[in-house]
C-alpha positions in Angstrom: 0.0 0.0 0.0 1.4 3.4 -1.0 2.1 6.1 1.6 -0.7 8.3 0.2 -3.2 5.5 0.4 -2.2 4.8 4.0 -2.6 8.4 5.0 -6.0 8.5 3.4 -7.1 5.4 5.1 -5.8 6.7 8.5 -7.8 9.9 8.0 -10.9 7.9 7.2 -10.5 5.8 10.3 -10.0 8.9 12.4 -13.1 10.4 11.0 -15.1 7.3 11.8 -13.6 7.1 15.3 -14.6 10.7 16.0 -18.2 10.1 14.9 -18.6 6.9 17.0 -20.2 7.1 20.3 -19.2 4.9 23.2 -22.5 3.0 22.9 -21.8 2.4 19.2 -18.4 1.1 20.0 -19.8 -1.2 22.7 -22.4 -2.6 20.2 -19.6 -3.3 17.7 -17.5 -5.1 20.3 -20.5 -7.2 21.4 -21.2 -8.2 17.8 -17.5 -9.1 17.3 -17.5 -11.2 20.5 -20.6 -13.1 19.2 -18.9 -13.8 15.9 -15.8 -15.0 17.8 -17.9 -17.3 19.9 -19.5 -18.7 16.7 -16.1 -19.4 15.2 -14.9 -21.0 18.4 -17.9 -23.3 18.5 -17.3 -24.3 14.9 -13.6 -25.0 15.6 -14.5 -27.2 18.6 -16.9 -29.2 16.5 -14.4 -29.6 13.7 -11.7 -30.7 16.2 -14.0 -33.2 17.8 -14.9 -34.7 14.4 -11.2 -34.9 13.5 -10.4 -36.7 16.8 -13.3 -39.1 16.2 -12.0 -39.9 12.7 -8.5 -40.3 13.9 -9.6 -42.7 16.7 -11.7 -44.6 14.2 -8.8 -44.9 11.8 -6.5 -46.1 14.6 -9.0 -48.8 15.6 -9.9 -49.8 12.1 -6.4 -49.9 10.6 -3.2 -50.9 12.4 -0.3 -48.5 11.7 1.9 -51.4 10.5 -0.7 -52.5 8.0 0.6 -50.2 5.2 -2.8 -50.1 3.6 -4.3 -46.8 4.7 -7.0 -46.9 2.0 -10.5 -47.1 3.2 -12.5 -49.7 1.2 
């Protein structure tokens, strides 16, 4: 990003910051926290599924088998 673009972006951010009330900023933070919680839940579900699949693979196929293809 060029210096001129950075300065322009900084000015735009400062303008937005000066027009935001504390209540608006709080609402934005609450919305962001909710989004973070959604992502965390999705990550946990994904990790649980991954662990279940890994456990299943370990039970179903011995590591020394060499044939890791699921038939």
